[in-house]
mmCIF file as Biopython writes it, N, C-alpha, C and O atoms, coordinates in Angstrom:
data_model
#
loop_
_atom_site.group_PDB
_atom_site.id
_atom_site.type_symbol
_atom_site.label_atom_id
_atom_site.label_alt_id
_atom_site.label_comp_id
_atom_site.label_asym_id
_atom_site.label_entity_id
_atom_site.label_seq_id
_atom_site.pdbx_PDB_ins_code
_atom_site.Cartn_x
_atom_site.Cartn_y
_atom_site.Cartn_z
_atom_site.occupancy
_atom_site.B_iso_or_equiv
_atom_site.auth_seq_id
_atom_site.auth_asym_id
_atom_site.pdbx_PDB_model_num
ATOM 1   N N  . MET A ? 1  ? 0.893   -1.264 -0.065  1.0 0.0 1  A 1 
ATOM 2   C CA . MET A ? 1  ? 0.035   -0.015 -0.031  1.0 0.0 1  A 1 
ATOM 3   C C  . MET A ? 1  ? 0.805   1.084  0.124   1.0 0.0 1  A 1 
ATOM 4   O O  . MET A ? 1  ? 1.636   1.155  1.030   1.0 0.0 1  A 1 
ATOM 5   N N  . SER A ? 2  ? 0.578   2.155  -0.845  1.0 0.0 2  A 1 
ATOM 6   C CA . SER A ? 2  ? 1.452   3.417  -1.030  1.0 0.0 2  A 1 
ATOM 7   C C  . SER A ? 2  ? 1.083   4.558  0.023   1.0 0.0 2  A 1 
ATOM 8   O O  . SER A ? 2  ? -0.075  4.725  0.404   1.0 0.0 2  A 1 
ATOM 9   N N  . LYS A ? 3  ? 1.944   5.175  0.377   1.0 0.0 3  A 1 
ATOM 10  C CA . LYS A ? 3  ? 1.755   6.277  1.430   1.0 0.0 3  A 1 
ATOM 11  C C  . LYS A ? 3  ? 1.314   7.574  0.562   1.0 0.0 3  A 1 
ATOM 12  O O  . LYS A ? 3  ? 1.913   7.949  -0.446  1.0 0.0 3  A 1 
ATOM 13  N N  . ILE A ? 4  ? 0.248   8.155  1.081   1.0 0.0 4  A 1 
ATOM 14  C CA . ILE A ? 4  ? 0.004   9.548  0.447   1.0 0.0 4  A 1 
ATOM 15  C C  . ILE A ? 4  ? 0.877   10.560 1.080   1.0 0.0 4  A 1 
ATOM 16  O O  . ILE A ? 4  ? 0.984   10.665 2.302   1.0 0.0 4  A 1 
ATOM 17  N N  . ASN A ? 5  ? 1.451   11.247 0.288   1.0 0.0 5  A 1 
ATOM 18  C CA . ASN A ? 5  ? 2.289   12.436 0.516   1.0 0.0 5  A 1 
ATOM 19  C C  . ASN A ? 5  ? 1.336   13.500 0.803   1.0 0.0 5  A 1 
ATOM 20  O O  . ASN A ? 5  ? 0.298   13.629 0.154   1.0 0.0 5  A 1 
ATOM 21  N N  . LYS A ? 6  ? 1.767   14.476 2.031   1.0 0.0 6  A 1 
ATOM 22  C CA . LYS A ? 6  ? 1.069   15.622 2.433   1.0 0.0 6  A 1 
ATOM 23  C C  . LYS A ? 6  ? 1.988   16.846 2.233   1.0 0.0 6  A 1 
ATOM 24  O O  . LYS A ? 6  ? 3.163   16.712 2.575   1.0 0.0 6  A 1 
ATOM 25  N N  . ILE A ? 7  ? 1.607   17.947 1.749   1.0 0.0 7  A 1 
ATOM 26  C CA . ILE A ? 7  ? 2.125   19.227 1.597   1.0 0.0 7  A 1 
ATOM 27  C C  . ILE A ? 7  ? 1.637   20.279 2.476   1.0 0.0 7  A 1 
ATOM 28  O O  . ILE A ? 7  ? 0.420   20.447 2.566   1.0 0.0 7  A 1 
ATOM 29  N N  . LYS A ? 8  ? 2.502   21.057 3.179   1.0 0.0 8  A 1 
ATOM 30  C CA . LYS A ? 8  ? 2.003   22.261 3.802   1.0 0.0 8  A 1 
ATOM 31  C C  . LYS A ? 8  ? 2.212   23.178 3.032   1.0 0.0 8  A 1 
ATOM 32  O O  . LYS A ? 8  ? 3.284   23.305 2.441   1.0 0.0 8  A 1 
ATOM 33  N N  . ILE A ? 9  ? 1.125   24.054 2.894   1.0 0.0 9  A 1 
ATOM 34  C CA . ILE A ? 9  ? 0.794   25.343 2.016   1.0 0.0 9  A 1 
ATOM 35  C C  . ILE A ? 9  ? 0.869   26.616 3.021   1.0 0.0 9  A 1 
ATOM 36  O O  . ILE A ? 9  ? 0.123   26.575 4.000   1.0 0.0 9  A 1 
ATOM 37  N N  . THR A ? 10 ? 1.607   27.604 2.873   1.0 0.0 10 A 1 
ATOM 38  C CA . THR A ? 10 ? 1.743   28.784 3.677   1.0 0.0 10 A 1 
ATOM 39  C C  . THR A ? 10 ? 1.547   30.016 2.907   1.0 0.0 10 A 1 
ATOM 40  O O  . THR A ? 10 ? 2.332   30.264 1.991   1.0 0.0 10 A 1 
ATOM 41  N N  . GLN A ? 11 ? 0.554   30.839 3.189   1.0 0.0 11 A 1 
ATOM 42  C CA . GLN A ? 11 ? 0.451   31.914 2.337   1.0 0.0 11 A 1 
ATOM 43  C C  . GLN A ? 11 ? 1.568   33.131 2.971   1.0 0.0 11 A 1 
ATOM 44  O O  . GLN A ? 11 ? 1.574   33.493 4.148   1.0 0.0 11 A 1 
ATOM 45  N N  . VAL A ? 12 ? 2.355   33.576 2.052   1.0 0.0 12 A 1 
ATOM 46  C CA . VAL A ? 12 ? 3.317   34.508 2.537   1.0 0.0 12 A 1 
ATOM 47  C C  . VAL A ? 12 ? 3.191   36.010 1.946   1.0 0.0 12 A 1 
ATOM 48  O O  . VAL A ? 12 ? 3.906   36.916 2.373   1.0 0.0 12 A 1 
ATOM 49  N N  . LYS A ? 13 ? 2.317   36.184 1.024   1.0 0.0 13 A 1 
ATOM 50  C CA . LYS A ? 13 ? 1.949   37.443 0.693   1.0 0.0 13 A 1 
ATOM 51  C C  . LYS A ? 13 ? 0.345   37.825 0.543   1.0 0.0 13 A 1 
ATOM 52  O O  . LYS A ? 13 ? -0.448  36.937 0.229   1.0 0.0 13 A 1 
ATOM 53  N N  . SER A ? 14 ? -0.022  38.941 0.737   1.0 0.0 14 A 1 
ATOM 54  C CA . SER A ? 14 ? -1.390  39.410 0.715   1.0 0.0 14 A 1 
ATOM 55  C C  . SER A ? 14 ? -1.972  39.223 -0.641  1.0 0.0 14 A 1 
ATOM 56  O O  . SER A ? 14 ? -1.237  39.262 -1.628  1.0 0.0 14 A 1 
ATOM 57  N N  . SER A ? 15 ? -3.232  39.026 -0.742  1.0 0.0 15 A 1 
ATOM 58  C CA . SER A ? 15 ? -4.047  38.749 -1.975  1.0 0.0 15 A 1 
ATOM 59  C C  . SER A ? 15 ? -4.351  40.165 -2.394  1.0 0.0 15 A 1 
ATOM 60  O O  . SER A ? 15 ? -4.717  40.301 -3.561  1.0 0.0 15 A 1 
ATOM 61  N N  . ILE A ? 16 ? -4.251  41.366 -1.556  1.0 0.0 16 A 1 
ATOM 62  C CA . ILE A ? 16 ? -4.796  42.563 -2.054  1.0 0.0 16 A 1 
ATOM 63  C C  . ILE A ? 16 ? -3.973  42.958 -3.310  1.0 0.0 16 A 1 
ATOM 64  O O  . ILE A ? 16 ? -2.765  42.724 -3.267  1.0 0.0 16 A 1 
ATOM 65  N N  . GLY A ? 17 ? -4.486  43.522 -4.405  1.0 0.0 17 A 1 
ATOM 66  C CA . GLY A ? 17 ? -3.898  44.006 -5.429  1.0 0.0 17 A 1 
ATOM 67  C C  . GLY A ? 17 ? -3.602  43.070 -6.593  1.0 0.0 17 A 1 
ATOM 68  O O  . GLY A ? 17 ? -3.189  43.484 -7.677  1.0 0.0 17 A 1 
ATOM 69  N N  . TYR A ? 18 ? -3.833  41.796 -6.319  1.0 0.0 18 A 1 
ATOM 70  C CA . TYR A ? 18 ? -3.883  40.664 -7.303  1.0 0.0 18 A 1 
ATOM 71  C C  . TYR A ? 18 ? -5.328  40.354 -7.860  1.0 0.0 18 A 1 
ATOM 72  O O  . TYR A ? 18 ? -6.375  40.600 -7.260  1.0 0.0 18 A 1 
ATOM 73  N N  . ARG A ? 19 ? -5.216  39.794 -9.062  1.0 0.0 19 A 1 
ATOM 74  C CA . ARG A ? 19 ? -6.436  39.531 -9.838  1.0 0.0 19 A 1 
ATOM 75  C C  . ARG A ? 19 ? -7.356  38.647 -9.091  1.0 0.0 19 A 1 
ATOM 76  O O  . ARG A ? 19 ? -6.896  37.775 -8.353  1.0 0.0 19 A 1 
ATOM 77  N N  . ILE A ? 20 ? -8.648  38.822 -9.240  1.0 0.0 20 A 1 
ATOM 78  C CA . ILE A ? 20 ? -9.701  37.961 -8.639  1.0 0.0 20 A 1 
ATOM 79  C C  . ILE A ? 20 ? -9.425  36.592 -8.837  1.0 0.0 20 A 1 
ATOM 80  O O  . ILE A ? 20 ? -9.654  35.866 -7.869  1.0 0.0 20 A 1 
ATOM 81  N N  . LYS A ? 21 ? -8.989  36.073 -9.856  1.0 0.0 21 A 1 
ATOM 82  C CA . LYS A ? 21 ? -8.868  34.684 -10.001 1.0 0.0 21 A 1 
ATOM 83  C C  . LYS A ? 21 ? -7.783  34.042 -8.962  1.0 0.0 21 A 1 
ATOM 84  O O  . LYS A ? 21 ? -7.971  32.941 -8.444  1.0 0.0 21 A 1 
ATOM 85  N N  . ALA A ? 22 ? -6.700  34.795 -8.728  1.0 0.0 22 A 1 
ATOM 86  C CA . ALA A ? 22 ? -5.820  34.444 -7.853  1.0 0.0 22 A 1 
ATOM 87  C C  . ALA A ? 22 ? -6.471  34.397 -6.381  1.0 0.0 22 A 1 
ATOM 88  O O  . ALA A ? 22 ? -6.260  33.467 -5.602  1.0 0.0 22 A 1 
ATOM 89  N N  . ARG A ? 23 ? -7.235  35.435 -6.110  1.0 0.0 23 A 1 
ATOM 90  C CA . ARG A ? 23 ? -7.942  35.419 -4.824  1.0 0.0 23 A 1 
ATOM 91  C C  . ARG A ? 23 ? -8.714  34.168 -4.656  1.0 0.0 23 A 1 
ATOM 92  O O  . ARG A ? 23 ? -8.570  33.506 -3.628  1.0 0.0 23 A 1 
ATOM 93  N N  . LYS A ? 24 ? -9.475  33.822 -5.539  1.0 0.0 24 A 1 
ATOM 94  C CA . LYS A ? 24 ? -10.289 32.748 -5.511  1.0 0.0 24 A 1 
ATOM 95  C C  . LYS A ? 24 ? -9.552  31.370 -5.550  1.0 0.0 24 A 1 
ATOM 96  O O  . LYS A ? 24 ? -10.081 30.344 -5.119  1.0 0.0 24 A 1 
ATOM 97  N N  . THR A ? 25 ? -8.389  31.406 -6.055  1.0 0.0 25 A 1 
ATOM 98  C CA . THR A ? 25 ? -7.451  30.032 -5.963  1.0 0.0 25 A 1 
ATOM 99  C C  . THR A ? 25 ? -6.997  29.926 -4.491  1.0 0.0 25 A 1 
ATOM 100 O O  . THR A ? 25 ? -6.901  28.817 -3.967  1.0 0.0 25 A 1 
ATOM 101 N N  . LEU A ? 26 ? -6.719  31.046 -3.822  1.0 0.0 26 A 1 
ATOM 102 C CA . LEU A ? 26 ? -6.219  30.968 -2.412  1.0 0.0 26 A 1 
ATOM 103 C C  . LEU A ? 26 ? -7.496  30.721 -1.571  1.0 0.0 26 A 1 
ATOM 104 O O  . LEU A ? 26 ? -7.324  30.132 -0.504  1.0 0.0 26 A 1 
ATOM 105 N N  . GLU A ? 27 ? -8.517  31.021 -1.843  1.0 0.0 27 A 1 
ATOM 106 C CA . GLU A ? 27 ? -9.719  30.687 -1.234  1.0 0.0 27 A 1 
ATOM 107 C C  . GLU A ? 27 ? -10.255 29.226 -1.265  1.0 0.0 27 A 1 
ATOM 108 O O  . GLU A ? 27 ? -10.821 28.684 -0.316  1.0 0.0 27 A 1 
ATOM 109 N N  . SER A ? 28 ? -9.991  28.628 -2.535  1.0 0.0 28 A 1 
ATOM 110 C CA . SER A ? 28 ? -10.290 27.219 -2.598  1.0 0.0 28 A 1 
ATOM 111 C C  . SER A ? 28 ? -9.246  26.295 -2.043  1.0 0.0 28 A 1 
ATOM 112 O O  . SER A ? 28 ? -9.509  25.117 -1.801  1.0 0.0 28 A 1 
ATOM 113 N N  . LEU A ? 29 ? -8.039  26.834 -1.836  1.0 0.0 29 A 1 
ATOM 114 C CA . LEU A ? 29 ? -7.158  26.092 -1.166  1.0 0.0 29 A 1 
ATOM 115 C C  . LEU A ? 29 ? -7.208  26.259 0.312   1.0 0.0 29 A 1 
ATOM 116 O O  . LEU A ? 29 ? -6.478  25.505 0.955   1.0 0.0 29 A 1 
ATOM 117 N N  . GLY A ? 30 ? -7.982  27.161 1.000   1.0 0.0 30 A 1 
ATOM 118 C CA . GLY A ? 30 ? -8.321  27.135 2.201   1.0 0.0 30 A 1 
ATOM 119 C C  . GLY A ? 30 ? -7.599  28.049 2.799   1.0 0.0 30 A 1 
ATOM 120 O O  . GLY A ? 30 ? -7.541  27.980 4.027   1.0 0.0 30 A 1 
ATOM 121 N N  . LEU A ? 31 ? -6.932  29.033 2.167   1.0 0.0 31 A 1 
ATOM 122 C CA . LEU A ? 31 ? -5.994  30.036 2.860   1.0 0.0 31 A 1 
ATOM 123 C C  . LEU A ? 31 ? -6.598  31.242 3.105   1.0 0.0 31 A 1 
ATOM 124 O O  . LEU A ? 31 ? -7.327  31.624 2.189   1.0 0.0 31 A 1 
ATOM 125 N N  . LYS A ? 32 ? -6.511  32.004 4.124   1.0 0.0 32 A 1 
ATOM 126 C CA . LYS A ? 32 ? -7.499  33.057 4.606   1.0 0.0 32 A 1 
ATOM 127 C C  . LYS A ? 32 ? -6.678  34.491 4.881   1.0 0.0 32 A 1 
ATOM 128 O O  . LYS A ? 32 ? -7.204  35.561 4.578   1.0 0.0 32 A 1 
ATOM 129 N N  . LYS A ? 33 ? -5.425  34.425 5.445   1.0 0.0 33 A 1 
ATOM 130 C CA . LYS A ? 33 ? -4.561  35.495 5.549   1.0 0.0 33 A 1 
ATOM 131 C C  . LYS A ? 33 ? -3.214  35.137 5.490   1.0 0.0 33 A 1 
ATOM 132 O O  . LYS A ? 33 ? -2.854  33.977 5.289   1.0 0.0 33 A 1 
ATOM 133 N N  . ILE A ? 34 ? -2.399  36.139 5.667   1.0 0.0 34 A 1 
ATOM 134 C CA . ILE A ? 34 ? -0.725  35.994 5.634   1.0 0.0 34 A 1 
ATOM 135 C C  . ILE A ? 34 ? -0.396  35.041 6.833   1.0 0.0 34 A 1 
ATOM 136 O O  . ILE A ? 34 ? -0.997  35.163 7.900   1.0 0.0 34 A 1 
ATOM 137 N N  . ASN A ? 35 ? 0.561   34.097 6.640   1.0 0.0 35 A 1 
ATOM 138 C CA . ASN A ? 35 ? 1.014   33.232 7.519   1.0 0.0 35 A 1 
ATOM 139 C C  . ASN A ? 35 ? 0.167   31.963 7.886   1.0 0.0 35 A 1 
ATOM 140 O O  . ASN A ? 35 ? 0.605   31.021 8.547   1.0 0.0 35 A 1 
ATOM 141 N N  . HIS A ? 36 ? -1.183  32.064 7.338   1.0 0.0 36 A 1 
ATOM 142 C CA . HIS A ? 36 ? -2.049  30.967 7.593   1.0 0.0 36 A 1 
ATOM 143 C C  . HIS A ? 36 ? -1.477  29.709 6.633   1.0 0.0 36 A 1 
ATOM 144 O O  . HIS A ? 36 ? -1.045  29.861 5.490   1.0 0.0 36 A 1 
ATOM 145 N N  . PHE A ? 37 ? -1.566  28.501 7.318   1.0 0.0 37 A 1 
ATOM 146 C CA . PHE A ? 37 ? -1.045  27.270 6.395   1.0 0.0 37 A 1 
ATOM 147 C C  . PHE A ? 37 ? -2.252  26.387 6.622   1.0 0.0 37 A 1 
ATOM 148 O O  . PHE A ? 37 ? -2.997  26.408 7.602   1.0 0.0 37 A 1 
ATOM 149 N N  . VAL A ? 38 ? -2.334  25.499 5.410   1.0 0.0 38 A 1 
ATOM 150 C CA . VAL A ? 38 ? -3.284  24.244 5.289   1.0 0.0 38 A 1 
ATOM 151 C C  . VAL A ? 38 ? -2.415  23.017 5.090   1.0 0.0 38 A 1 
ATOM 152 O O  . VAL A ? 38 ? -1.311  23.217 4.585   1.0 0.0 38 A 1 
ATOM 153 N N  . LEU A ? 39 ? -2.719  21.900 5.381   1.0 0.0 39 A 1 
ATOM 154 C CA . LEU A ? 39 ? -2.157  20.635 4.844   1.0 0.0 39 A 1 
ATOM 155 C C  . LEU A ? 39 ? -3.147  20.190 3.868   1.0 0.0 39 A 1 
ATOM 156 O O  . LEU A ? 39 ? -4.340  20.404 4.081   1.0 0.0 39 A 1 
ATOM 157 N N  . HIS A ? 40 ? -2.683  19.486 2.635   1.0 0.0 40 A 1 
ATOM 158 C CA . HIS A ? 40 ? -3.398  18.864 1.624   1.0 0.0 40 A 1 
ATOM 159 C C  . HIS A ? 40 ? -2.643  17.531 1.258   1.0 0.0 40 A 1 
ATOM 160 O O  . HIS A ? 40 ? -1.485  17.260 1.575   1.0 0.0 40 A 1 
ATOM 161 N N  . ASN A ? 41 ? -3.465  16.790 0.572   1.0 0.0 41 A 1 
ATOM 162 C CA . ASN A ? 41 ? -2.848  15.665 -0.076  1.0 0.0 41 A 1 
ATOM 163 C C  . ASN A ? 41 ? -1.959  16.222 -1.382  1.0 0.0 41 A 1 
ATOM 164 O O  . ASN A ? 41 ? -2.300  17.248 -1.970  1.0 0.0 41 A 1 
ATOM 165 N N  . ASP A ? 42 ? -0.922  15.535 -1.729  1.0 0.0 42 A 1 
ATOM 166 C CA . ASP A ? 42 ? -0.124  16.057 -2.919  1.0 0.0 42 A 1 
ATOM 167 C C  . ASP A ? 42 ? -0.800  15.262 -4.223  1.0 0.0 42 A 1 
ATOM 168 O O  . ASP A ? 42 ? -0.516  14.115 -4.567  1.0 0.0 42 A 1 
ATOM 169 N N  . THR A ? 43 ? -1.603  16.002 -4.758  1.0 0.0 43 A 1 
ATOM 170 C CA . THR A ? 43 ? -2.274  15.653 -6.132  1.0 0.0 43 A 1 
ATOM 171 C C  . THR A ? 43 ? -2.146  16.471 -7.201  1.0 0.0 43 A 1 
ATOM 172 O O  . THR A ? 43 ? -1.915  17.662 -6.993  1.0 0.0 43 A 1 
ATOM 173 N N  . PRO A ? 44 ? -2.265  16.008 -8.455  1.0 0.0 44 A 1 
ATOM 174 C CA . PRO A ? 44 ? -1.926  17.170 -9.529  1.0 0.0 44 A 1 
ATOM 175 C C  . PRO A ? 44 ? -2.905  18.309 -9.301  1.0 0.0 44 A 1 
ATOM 176 O O  . PRO A ? 44 ? -2.473  19.460 -9.370  1.0 0.0 44 A 1 
ATOM 177 N N  . ALA A ? 45 ? -4.109  18.101 -9.052  1.0 0.0 45 A 1 
ATOM 178 C CA . ALA A ? 45 ? -5.210  19.204 -8.906  1.0 0.0 45 A 1 
ATOM 179 C C  . ALA A ? 45 ? -4.638  20.170 -7.885  1.0 0.0 45 A 1 
ATOM 180 O O  . ALA A ? 45 ? -4.830  21.347 -8.189  1.0 0.0 45 A 1 
ATOM 181 N N  . ILE A ? 46 ? -4.037  19.984 -6.844  1.0 0.0 46 A 1 
ATOM 182 C CA . ILE A ? 46 ? -3.373  20.836 -5.810  1.0 0.0 46 A 1 
ATOM 183 C C  . ILE A ? 46 ? -2.409  21.494 -6.297  1.0 0.0 46 A 1 
ATOM 184 O O  . ILE A ? 46 ? -2.236  22.695 -6.089  1.0 0.0 46 A 1 
ATOM 185 N N  . ARG A ? 47 ? -1.548  20.641 -7.122  1.0 0.0 47 A 1 
ATOM 186 C CA . ARG A ? 47 ? -0.129  21.195 -7.579  1.0 0.0 47 A 1 
ATOM 187 C C  . ARG A ? 47 ? -0.511  22.227 -8.600  1.0 0.0 47 A 1 
ATOM 188 O O  . ARG A ? 47 ? 0.153   23.263 -8.662  1.0 0.0 47 A 1 
ATOM 189 N N  . GLY A ? 48 ? -1.526  22.029 -9.406  1.0 0.0 48 A 1 
ATOM 190 C CA . GLY A ? 48 ? -1.983  22.987 -10.396 1.0 0.0 48 A 1 
ATOM 191 C C  . GLY A ? 48 ? -2.363  24.306 -9.806  1.0 0.0 48 A 1 
ATOM 192 O O  . GLY A ? 48 ? -1.997  25.399 -10.239 1.0 0.0 48 A 1 
ATOM 193 N N  . MET A ? 49 ? -3.147  24.090 -8.756  1.0 0.0 49 A 1 
ATOM 194 C CA . MET A ? 49 ? -3.673  25.479 -8.052  1.0 0.0 49 A 1 
ATOM 195 C C  . MET A ? 49 ? -2.377  26.302 -7.546  1.0 0.0 49 A 1 
ATOM 196 O O  . MET A ? 49 ? -2.256  27.520 -7.674  1.0 0.0 49 A 1 
ATOM 197 N N  . ILE A ? 50 ? -1.401  25.414 -6.932  1.0 0.0 50 A 1 
ATOM 198 C CA . ILE A ? 50 ? -0.205  25.979 -6.330  1.0 0.0 50 A 1 
ATOM 199 C C  . ILE A ? 50 ? 0.553   26.772 -7.258  1.0 0.0 50 A 1 
ATOM 200 O O  . ILE A ? 50 ? 1.060   27.849 -6.945  1.0 0.0 50 A 1 
ATOM 201 N N  . LYS A ? 51 ? 0.635   26.248 -8.395  1.0 0.0 51 A 1 
ATOM 202 C CA . LYS A ? 51 ? 1.578   26.784 -9.580  1.0 0.0 51 A 1 
ATOM 203 C C  . LYS A ? 51 ? 1.034   28.075 -10.143 1.0 0.0 51 A 1 
ATOM 204 O O  . LYS A ? 51 ? 1.817   28.938 -10.542 1.0 0.0 51 A 1 
ATOM 205 N N  . SER A ? 52 ? -0.478  28.270 -10.200 1.0 0.0 52 A 1 
ATOM 206 C CA . SER A ? 52 ? -1.020  29.253 -10.576 1.0 0.0 52 A 1 
ATOM 207 C C  . SER A ? 52 ? -0.890  30.502 -9.664  1.0 0.0 52 A 1 
ATOM 208 O O  . SER A ? 52 ? -1.017  31.625 -10.154 1.0 0.0 52 A 1 
ATOM 209 N N  . VAL A ? 53 ? -0.654  30.331 -8.419  1.0 0.0 53 A 1 
ATOM 210 C CA . VAL A ? 53 ? -0.254  31.415 -7.370  1.0 0.0 53 A 1 
ATOM 211 C C  . VAL A ? 53 ? 1.040   31.202 -6.632  1.0 0.0 53 A 1 
ATOM 212 O O  . VAL A ? 53 ? 1.214   31.652 -5.499  1.0 0.0 53 A 1 
ATOM 213 N N  . ASP A ? 54 ? 1.812   30.612 -7.192  1.0 0.0 54 A 1 
ATOM 214 C CA . ASP A ? 54 ? 3.023   30.270 -6.577  1.0 0.0 54 A 1 
ATOM 215 C C  . ASP A ? 54 ? 4.006   31.671 -5.989  1.0 0.0 54 A 1 
ATOM 216 O O  . ASP A ? 54 ? 4.932   31.568 -5.184  1.0 0.0 54 A 1 
ATOM 217 N N  . TYR A ? 55 ? 3.628   32.674 -6.487  1.0 0.0 55 A 1 
ATOM 218 C CA . TYR A ? 55 ? 4.401   33.793 -5.963  1.0 0.0 55 A 1 
ATOM 219 C C  . TYR A ? 55 ? 3.683   34.408 -4.764  1.0 0.0 55 A 1 
ATOM 220 O O  . TYR A ? 55 ? 4.117   35.450 -4.275  1.0 0.0 55 A 1 
ATOM 221 N N  . MET A ? 56 ? 2.570   33.785 -4.259  1.0 0.0 56 A 1 
ATOM 222 C CA . MET A ? 56 ? 2.188   34.142 -2.888  1.0 0.0 56 A 1 
ATOM 223 C C  . MET A ? 56 ? 2.230   33.042 -1.770  1.0 0.0 56 A 1 
ATOM 224 O O  . MET A ? 56 ? 1.790   33.225 -0.635  1.0 0.0 56 A 1 
ATOM 225 N N  . LEU A ? 57 ? 2.780   31.935 -2.192  1.0 0.0 57 A 1 
ATOM 226 C CA . LEU A ? 57 ? 2.918   30.714 -1.402  1.0 0.0 57 A 1 
ATOM 227 C C  . LEU A ? 57 ? 4.244   30.242 -1.073  1.0 0.0 57 A 1 
ATOM 228 O O  . LEU A ? 57 ? 5.185   30.522 -1.816  1.0 0.0 57 A 1 
ATOM 229 N N  . LYS A ? 58 ? 4.425   29.457 0.118   1.0 0.0 58 A 1 
ATOM 230 C CA . LYS A ? 58 ? 5.500   28.662 0.339   1.0 0.0 58 A 1 
ATOM 231 C C  . LYS A ? 58 ? 5.003   27.303 0.556   1.0 0.0 58 A 1 
ATOM 232 O O  . LYS A ? 58 ? 4.058   27.086 1.315   1.0 0.0 58 A 1 
ATOM 233 N N  . VAL A ? 59 ? 5.608   26.389 -0.085  1.0 0.0 59 A 1 
ATOM 234 C CA . VAL A ? 59 ? 5.194   24.805 -0.023  1.0 0.0 59 A 1 
ATOM 235 C C  . VAL A ? 59 ? 6.373   24.033 0.611   1.0 0.0 59 A 1 
ATOM 236 O O  . VAL A ? 59 ? 7.543   24.149 0.244   1.0 0.0 59 A 1 
ATOM 237 N N  . GLU A ? 60 ? 5.938   23.243 1.592   1.0 0.0 60 A 1 
ATOM 238 C CA . GLU A ? 60 ? 6.735   22.242 1.942   1.0 0.0 60 A 1 
ATOM 239 C C  . GLU A ? 60 ? 6.406   20.915 2.243   1.0 0.0 60 A 1 
ATOM 240 O O  . GLU A ? 60 ? 5.355   20.691 2.844   1.0 0.0 60 A 1 
ATOM 241 N N  . ASP A ? 61 ? 7.159   19.994 1.910   1.0 0.0 61 A 1 
ATOM 242 C CA . ASP A ? 61 ? 6.722   18.320 2.029   1.0 0.0 61 A 1 
ATOM 243 C C  . ASP A ? 61 ? 6.689   18.093 3.451   1.0 0.0 61 A 1 
ATOM 244 O O  . ASP A ? 61 ? 7.574   18.507 4.200   1.0 0.0 61 A 1 
ATOM 245 N N  . VAL A ? 62 ? 5.502   17.325 3.904   1.0 0.0 62 A 1 
ATOM 246 C CA . VAL A ? 62 ? 5.466   16.849 5.429   1.0 0.0 62 A 1 
ATOM 247 C C  . VAL A ? 62 ? 5.377   15.453 5.254   1.0 0.0 62 A 1 
ATOM 248 O O  . VAL A ? 62 ? 4.583   14.941 4.465   1.0 0.0 62 A 1 
ATOM 249 N N  . ASN A ? 63 ? 6.216   14.777 6.009   1.0 0.0 63 A 1 
ATOM 250 C CA . ASN A ? 63 ? 6.321   13.279 6.175   1.0 0.0 63 A 1 
ATOM 251 C C  . ASN A ? 63 ? 5.513   12.820 7.350   1.0 0.0 63 A 1 
ATOM 252 O O  . ASN A ? 63 ? 5.476   11.626 7.645   1.0 0.0 63 A 1 
#
């Protein structure tokens, strides 16, 4: 049985001044404010959302 990898996503920049699509992506990831973090399974869908707003995030692998 394979282990599902988790990633810790932390918002490091404010969404003020960025496009609405970027704000909605942060909201769908579950991020609310600066230094707020969430844990997600490492899936292609989550990686795609991270890639679209990577300039506002810090991503770490969690074992």
